[in-house]
C-alpha positions in Angstrom: -27.0 -12.5 -8.5 -29.9 -13.3 -6.3 -32.3 -10.5 -5.6 -34.1 -9.7 -2.3 -37.0 -7.4 -2.1 -36.4 -4.7 0.5 -40.0 -4.7 1.5 -40.0 -8.5 1.9 -36.7 -8.2 3.9 -38.3 -5.5 6.1 -41.4 -7.6 6.7 -39.5 -10.7 7.6 -37.2 -8.9 9.9 -40.1 -7.2 11.6 -41.6 -10.6 12.3 -38.2 -11.9 13.7 -37.3 -8.8 15.7 -40.6 -6.8 16.1 -39.3 -4.2 18.6 -36.2 -3.4 16.5 -37.8 -3.3 13.1 -41.2 -1.7 14.0 -40.2 1.4 12.1 -39.5 -0.3 8.8 -42.3 1.6 7.0 -41.1 5.1 8.2 -38.1 5.5 6.0 -39.8 7.7 3.5 -40.5 10.3 6.2 -36.7 11.0 6.5 -36.5 12.7 3.0 -37.9 16.0 1.7 -41.3 16.0 0.1 -41.0 14.7 -3.5 -41.2 17.3 -6.3 -42.8 16.7 -9.6 -39.4 16.5 -11.2 -38.4 13.8 -8.7 -41.5 11.8 -9.3 -41.1 12.0 -13.0 -37.4 10.9 -12.7 -38.4 8.1 -10.4 -40.8 6.7 -13.1 -38.1 6.9 -15.7 -35.7 5.1 -13.3 -38.2 2.3 -12.8 -38.6 1.9 -16.5 -34.8 1.7 -17.0 -34.6 -0.9 -14.2 -36.9 -3.2 -16.2 -34.5 -3.1 -19.1 -31.5 -4.6 -17.3 -28.2 -3.5 -15.9 -26.7 -1.9 -19.0 -29.7 0.4 -19.5 -29.8 1.2 -15.8 -26.1 2.0 -15.8 -26.6 4.4 -18.7 -29.3 6.2 -16.6 -27.3 6.2 -13.4 -24.0 7.2 -14.9 -24.8 10.9 -14.3 -26.9 10.4 -11.1 -25.4 12.6 -8.3 -23.7 10.1 -6.0 -22.3 12.6 -3.5 -19.4 10.9 -1.6 -17.3 7.8 -1.8 -16.0 7.5 1.8 -14.2 4.1 1.6 -11.5 4.3 -1.0 -7.9 2.9 -0.7 -5.9 5.1 -3.0 -3.4 2.5 -4.2 -6.2 0.0 -4.8 -8.3 2.5 -6.7 -5.7 2.9 -9.5 -6.1 0.7 -12.5 -3.3 -1.8 -13.4 -2.8 -0.1 -16.8 -1.6 3.0 -15.0 0.9 1.2 -12.9 2.4 -0.6 -15.9 2.8 2.7 -17.8 4.4 4.4 -14.8 6.8 1.5 -14.2 8.0 2.1 -17.7 8.5 5.8 -17.1 10.5 5.0 -13.9 12.7 2.5 -15.7 11.5 -0.5 -13.6 11.7 -4.1 -14.6 9.0 -6.8 -14.8 9.5 -10.2 -13.3 7.5 -12.4 -15.7 7.4 -15.3 -13.3 6.4 -13.4 -10.1 4.3 -11.0 -12.2 5.6 -8.0 -10.2 7.8 -5.0 -10.6 11.6 -5.2 -9.8 14.4 -2.7 -9.6 16.8 -2.4 -12.5 19.1 -3.5 -14.0 16.7 -5.5 -16.2 19.0 -8.5 -16.7 18.3 -12.2 -17.1 14.6 -13.0 -16.9 13.7 -9.4 -16.0 12.0 -7.4 -18.8 12.1 -3.6 -19.0 8.6 -2.3 -18.1 8.8 0.3 -20.9 8.6 -2.6 -23.3 5.0 -3.0 -22.1 3.9 0.5 -22.8 3.7 2.6 -25.9 4.3 0.5 -29.0 3.8 -2.9 -27.4 4.7 -5.9 -29.5 2.4 -8.9 -30.0 5.0 -11.0 -28.2 4.6 -8.8 -25.1 0.8 -8.6 -25.2 0.4 -11.9 -23.2 2.7 -10.7 -20.4 0.9 -7.3 -20.4 -2.4 -9.2 -19.9 -1.0 -11.4 -17.2 0.2 -8.3 -15.3 -3.2 -6.8 -15.4 -4.7 -10.0 -14.1 -2.0 -10.2 -11.4 -2.7 -6.6 -10.3 -6.4 -7.1 -10.1 -9.2 -9.8 -9.9 -9.7 -9.5 -13.7 -10.2 -13.0 -15.2 -9.7 -14.6 -11.9 -11.4 -18.0 -11.6 -11.0 -19.9 -8.3 -10.2 -23.6 -8.3 -11.3 -26.1 -5.7 -8.8 -26.2 -2.9 -6.6 -23.6 -4.6 -5.9 -19.8 -4.5 -9.1 -18.0 -3.5 -10.2 -14.6 -4.7 -9.6 -13.4 -1.1 -5.9 -14.4 -1.6 -5.8 -12.9 -5.1 -7.2 -9.6 -3.9 -4.8 -9.0 -1.1 -1.8 -10.3 -3.0 -2.1 -7.6 -5.7 -0.8 -4.8 -3.5 2.7 -6.3 -3.1 3.0 -6.9 -6.8 2.6 -3.2 -7.9 4.2 -1.7 -4.7 7.6 -1.0 -6.3 6.4 2.3 -7.8 7.7 5.4 -6.1 5.6 7.9 -4.1 6.3 10.5 -6.8 3.2 9.3 -8.7 0.7 10.0 -5.8 -0.6 13.1 -7.5 -1.2 11.2 -10.7 -3.1 8.5 -8.8 -5.3 11.1 -7.1 -5.9 12.7 -10.5 -7.0 9.4 -12.0 -9.4 8.7 -9.1 -10.8 12.2 -9.1 -11.3 12.2 -12.9 -13.2 8.9 -12.7 -15.3 10.3 -9.9 -16.1 13.5 -11.9 -17.2 11.4 -14.8 -19.8 9.8 -12.6 -21.1 13.0 -11.0 -19.4 12.4 -7.6 -18.3 15.5 -5.7 -16.4 14.2 -2.7 -13.8 11.6 -1.9 -12.0 10.5 1.2 -8.9 8.6 0.1 -7.1 6.2 2.5 -3.3 6.4 2.1 -0.3 5.4 4.1 2.4 8.1 4.2 6.0 7.3 5.3 6.4 6.2 8.9 10.0 4.8 8.8 11.2 7.1 11.6 8.3 6.3 13.9 8.7 2.5 13.2 12.5 2.7 14.0 11.8 4.6 17.3 9.2 2.0 18.3 11.5 -0.9 17.5 14.2 0.6 19.8 11.8 1.3 22.6 10.2 -2.2 22.4 7.1 -3.6 24.1 6.5 -4.9 27.6 4.0 -6.7 29.8 2.3 -3.5 30.9 1.7 -2.4 27.3 0.5 -5.8 26.4 -2.0 -5.5 29.2 -3.2 -2.2 27.6 -2.5 -0.3 30.8 -3.4 3.4 30.0 -0.5 4.6 32.1 1.9 2.4 30.1 0.4 3.8 26.9 0.9 7.3 28.2 4.5 6.5 29.0 5.2 5.0 25.5 3.5 8.0 23.8 5.7 10.4 25.7 8.9 8.4 24.9 7.9 8.3 21.2 7.4 12.1 21.2 10.6 12.7 23.1 12.5 10.7 20.5 11.3 12.8 17.7 8.1 11.1 16.4 6.6 14.4 15.5 9.5 15.0 13.0 7.5 13.0 10.5 4.3 15.0 10.9 5.2 17.8 8.6 6.5 15.4 6.0 3.3 13.4 6.1 1.2 16.6 5.7 3.5 17.8 2.9 2.9 14.5 1.0 -0.8 15.1 1.0 -0.4 18.8 0.1 2.0 17.9 -2.7 -0.5 15.3 -4.1 -3.2 17.9 -4.2 -1.0 20.4 -5.8 0.1 17.9 -8.5 -3.3 16.7 -9.3 -4.6 20.2 -9.6 -1.8 21.0 -12.1 -2.7 17.9 -14.1 -6.3 19.0 -14.1 -5.5 22.6 -15.0 -7.5 23.9 -12.1 -8.1 27.7 -11.9 -7.5 28.0 -15.6 -9.8 28.1 -18.6 -8.8 24.6 -19.4 -9.8 23.2 -16.1 -11.1 19.6 -16.2 -14.2 18.4 -14.5 -12.0 16.6 -11.9 -11.3 20.0 -10.4 -14.8 20.1 -8.9 -14.1 16.9 -6.9 -13.3 17.7 -3.3 -10.8 15.4 -1.7 -9.7 14.7 1.8 -7.3 12.0 3.1 -7.7 9.2 5.7 -4.4 8.2 7.5 -4.0 4.4 7.1 -2.3 2.4 9.9 -1.0 -1.0 9.1 -2.4 -3.3 11.8 -0.6 -6.4 10.7 2.7 -5.1 12.2 4.2 -5.7 15.7 2.2 -3.9 18.4 4.9 -1.3 19.2 4.9 -0.3 15.5 1.1 -0.2 15.3 1.0 2.1 18.4 3.7 4.4 17.0 2.1 4.7 13.6 -1.3 5.2 15.1 0.1 8.0 17.3 1.8 9.5 14.2 -1.5 9.4 12.4 -3.4 11.2 15.3 -0.6 13.8 15.4 -0.8 14.4 11.6 -4.6 14.6 11.5 -4.6 17.0 14.5 -1.9 19.2 12.9 -3.8 19.3 9.6 -7.0 20.2 11.4 -5.4 23.0 13.4 -3.7 24.4 10.2 -6.9 24.1 8.1 -4.9 22.6 5.3 -7.7 20.3 4.0 -5.6 17.2 3.9 -5.8 14.6 6.6 -9.2 14.4 8.3 -9.3 11.0 10.0 -7.6 7.7 10.8 -8.3 4.1 9.9 -6.6 0.7 10.5 -6.1 -1.5 7.4 -4.7 -4.8 6.2 -6.8 -8.1 6.2 -8.9 -8.3 9.3 -8.5 -12.1 9.2 -4.7 -11.9 9.3 -3.0 -13.6 12.3 -1.8 -10.4 14.0 -5.0 -8.5 13.1 -7.0 -11.2 14.9 -4.6 -11.7 17.8 -4.2 -8.0 18.6 -7.7 -6.8 17.6 -8.8 -5.9 21.1 -5.3 -4.4 21.9 -5.6 -2.2 18.8 -9.0 -1.0 20.0 -7.6 -0.2 23.4 -4.8 1.8 21.8 -7.5 3.8 20.0 -9.4 4.2 23.2 -6.4 5.8 24.9 -5.3 8.0 21.9 -8.9 9.2 21.4 -8.8 10.5 25.0 -5.8 12.6 24.1 -7.0 13.7 20.6 -10.8 13.7 20.9 -11.2 15.8 17.7 -9.6 13.4 15.4 -12.1 11.4 13.3 -12.0 7.6 13.3 -13.3 5.2 10.7 -12.5 1.5 11.1 -12.5 -1.6 9.1 -14.5 -4.0 11.2 -16.6 -7.1 10.5 -14.9 -7.8 7.1 -15.2 -11.4 8.0 -17.6 -14.3 7.4 -18.3 -17.8 8.7 -15.5 -20.2 7.9 -12.8 -17.5 7.3 -12.0 -17.3 11.0 -13.1 -19.4 14.0 -16.7 -18.6 15.3 -15.2 -16.7 18.2 -13.6 -14.2 15.9 -17.0 -13.1 14.5 -18.5 -12.2 17.9 -17.2 -8.8 18.8 -15.2 -6.8 16.2 -17.9 -4.3 15.2 -19.0 -3.6 18.8 -15.4 -3.1 20.0 -14.7 -0.8 17.0 -17.6 1.4 18.2 -17.3 1.2 22.0 -13.5 1.0 22.4 -12.2 2.3 19.1 -14.7 5.2 19.0 -15.4 4.6 15.3 -17.8 7.1 13.7 -17.9 4.9 10.6 -17.5 1.2 10.0 -16.1 -0.2 6.8 -17.8 -3.4 5.6 -19.6 -4.6 8.8 -20.4 -7.9 7.0 -20.5 -10.2 10.0 -22.9 -8.1 12.1 -25.4 -10.9 12.5 -22.8 -13.1 14.0 -21.9 -10.7 16.8 -23.1 -11.3 20.3 -26.5 -9.7 20.8 -26.7 -8.6 17.2 -30.1 -7.0 17.8 -28.7 -4.8 20.5 -25.7 -3.9 18.3 -27.9 -2.8 15.5 -29.9 -0.6 17.9 -26.7 0.9 19.1 -25.4 1.6 15.6 -28.7 3.2 14.7 -29.0 5.2 17.9 -25.4 6.5 17.7 -25.7 7.2 13.9 -22.7 5.1 13.1 -22.4 4.8 9.3 -21.7 1.5 7.6 -19.6 1.9 4.4 -21.1 -0.8 2.1 -18.8 -2.4 -0.4 -20.9 -4.9 -2.3 -18.5 -6.1 -5.0 -15.5 -6.3 -2.6 -17.6 -8.3 -0.1 -18.6 -10.8 -2.8 -15.1 -11.1 -4.2 -13.2 -11.4 -0.9 -15.8 -13.0 1.4 -18.2 -14.7 -1.0 -21.1 -12.7 0.6 -23.7 -11.2 -1.7 -27.5 -11.1 -2.3 -29.6 -12.2 0.7 -26.5 -13.2 2.6 -25.3 -9.6 2.8 -26.5 -7.5 5.8 -27.2 -4.4 3.6 -31.0 -4.8 3.9 -30.7 -5.6 7.6 -28.9 -2.4 8.3 -31.4 -0.4 6.3 -34.3 -2.0 8.0 -32.8 -1.3 11.4 -32.3 2.4 10.4 -28.5 2.1 10.6 -27.1 4.8 8.2 -25.5 3.2 5.1 -23.7 4.5 2.1 -22.2 2.8 -1.0 -18.5 2.8 -1.6 -15.9 1.1 -3.8 -13.1 0.0 -1.5 -10.5 -0.8 -4.2 -12.1 0.0 -7.6 -8.9 -0.6 -9.5 -8.3 -4.1 -8.0 -12.0 -5.0 -8.4 -12.3 -3.4 -11.8 -15.4 -1.4 -11.0 -16.5 2.1 -10.2 -19.2 3.7 -7.9 -21.8 3.6 -10.7 -21.4 -0.1 -10.8 -22.1 -0.3 -7.1 -25.3 1.8 -7.4 -26.5 -0.4 -10.3 -25.7 -3.5 -8.3 -27.5 -2.3 -5.2 -30.5 -1.1 -7.2 -31.0 -4.5 -8.9 -30.0 -6.8 -6.1 -32.2 -5.1 -3.5 -35.0 -3.5 -5.6 -34.1 0.0 -4.5 -36.3 2.9 -5.5 -35.1 6.2 -6.9 -35.6 7.8 -3.5 -33.6 5.0 -1.9 -30.6 6.0 -4.1 -31.0 9.6 -3.1 -31.1 8.5 0.5 -27.8 6.7 0.1 -26.1 9.7 -1.6 -27.4 12.1 1.1 -26.3 9.7 3.9 -22.7 9.6 2.5 -22.4 13.4 2.5 -24.0 13.5 6.0 -21.1 11.3 7.3 -18.2 12.9 5.5 -15.4 14.1 7.8 -15.8 17.7 6.5 -15.7 20.4 9.2 -18.9 22.3 10.1 -22.5 21.5 10.9 -24.9 19.6 8.8 -27.4 21.1 6.5 -30.0 18.9 8.1 -31.7 19.7 11.3 -31.6 16.2 12.7 -28.9 13.4 12.1 -29.7 11.2 9.1 -33.1 12.8 8.7 -33.3 14.7 5.4 -36.8 15.9 5.8 -35.9 19.4 7.0 -32.9 21.6 6.8 -31.5 23.7 9.7 -33.5 26.7 10.7 -31.3 29.2 8.8 -32.2 27.4 5.5 -35.9 26.6 6.2 -38.2 27.6 3.4 -35.4 27.8 0.8 -35.1 25.8 -2.4 -32.4 23.4 -1.4 -29.5 23.6 -3.8 -30.9 26.9 -5.2 -28.7 29.6 -6.6 -30.1 32.4 -4.3 -30.3 31.3 -0.7 -31.4 33.9 1.9 -28.7 35.9 3.7 -29.0 33.8 6.8 -28.8 30.5 4.9 -25.8 31.7 2.9 -24.0 32.8 6.0 -24.6 29.3 7.4 -23.3 27.6 4.2 -20.3 29.9 4.2 -19.5 28.8 7.8 -19.7 25.0 7.1 -17.8 23.0 4.5 -20.1 20.1 5.2 -23.3 22.0 4.7 -22.0 23.7 1.6 -21.2 20.2 0.1 -24.7 19.0 1.0 -26.2 22.0 -0.6 -24.2 21.3 -3.7 -25.5 17.7 -3.7 -29.1 19.1 -3.7 -28.2 21.4 -6.6 -27.0 18.4 -8.5 -30.2 16.5 -7.8 -32.2 19.4 -9.2 -30.0 19.6 -12.3 -30.2 15.9 -12.9 -33.9 15.7 -12.6 -34.5 18.9 -14.7 -32.9 17.3 -17.7 -36.0 15.1 -18.1 -38.4 18.0 -18.2 -40.6 18.0 -21.2 -39.1 15.1 -23.1 -41.2 12.2 -24.3 -41.4 9.2 -21.9 -40.2 6.7 -24.5 -37.2 8.8 -25.4 -36.3 9.2 -21.7 -36.5 5.4 -21.1 -33.8 4.8 -23.6 -31.6 7.7 -22.3 -32.1 9.9 -25.4 
């Protein structure tokens, strides 16, 4: 992987776009004053960096990472879990298609239970092929053949035969992995059932006024959908998320003496809309998502907190209807202004789509789609007036969810071709995320190591990334910090306090009790203190080697 010095990137961009990047050197002023413990830890971090990725990973494994805000639940589960659960469900394996199939397991179909437990040597090869088919493990592209982009997106159909009854187990797996890496918060994207909404939309159909994105036509279709019982699925969708949380907490023995570390991971859910479907179905599912998120917010049930549009951005319908989808969001946002919106936008690169397709997706996601966060944002420098767009993203504090491994695998974009340093130099808030850690066979620690080495990040840079992620979480309540994306000073109620300390003042405690977001940010500061305190008093050489 090619490395690019952040200071060099900043210098070069400042020469290219002086007005925009004049503030490149001011980044350090947006963090609290460094303590002796932080300075000592930063020296140890630098020493570990010099010894390579494995040593750095050992150091960063327990580094407090705050939030992972861009996680597709089904893509976060490892293939081994799916194979085991298929055996439990009595499913079959098609050894040719390398996918699950419904019983009976006759002819070429093999019982999935034969690939779990006491697996035979004869079945080991099929087991390995399934893992490769459900992920990008061992994938090697061939000239003119199946690309890693194709391999990545094909995996979801292969393991999709599993029932929704396993959702709580999947959440537990992802939460357990997060806890092992000192993460405290996850927003999991998931698609609850929407069969009823889709059926109503199919019956109602689509017309020229809707195709023209006439707000009055959207209003009419919304009312028709509601009149035909679209809200009937809202309670079921909320229940699905509540049941998943209940199941994962049972698996983790939460509120008992045997509670696992995963209990400390706070989870919220992002409602996925499948944008590759016909427009009437996309509108109906989006409306259902807005209704479900609004209901969850009003009932304070800590499940659905936002909405996102998913499926490959370069797909035919996704490209054809992109502006139409943004206008749908523009209308629905006017009806449900409190519903948070995060959008996949700019997960494209030169050659994947015609040049015209690279020129407007991120801007429309923000200006029409009302996105508060952008997932990927890789093609930003191909957008019309890229400089102005970066200024807008920075000025409006729109977070970019950075998925380094996913972007390299799907788009072939990495190193100095990735806009990560451009965003940072332009003061656009960024945070690292995993996207689909099960498909990519990674975790969030891997992404921190990769970012640190590829872009020569300092220890303070990593803390900035973690703080920024928590700043943009869709948790209710005000931020701990007095100014957006500026971590130099907390709100007035907590001024003069030891951030993350165990005994805040009564005013500060009252503020933290009133805001789930501020409480989570306070917890991140506590974890920073605990992480840095472990290096107190030990010999430098021992610390370098993680002893």
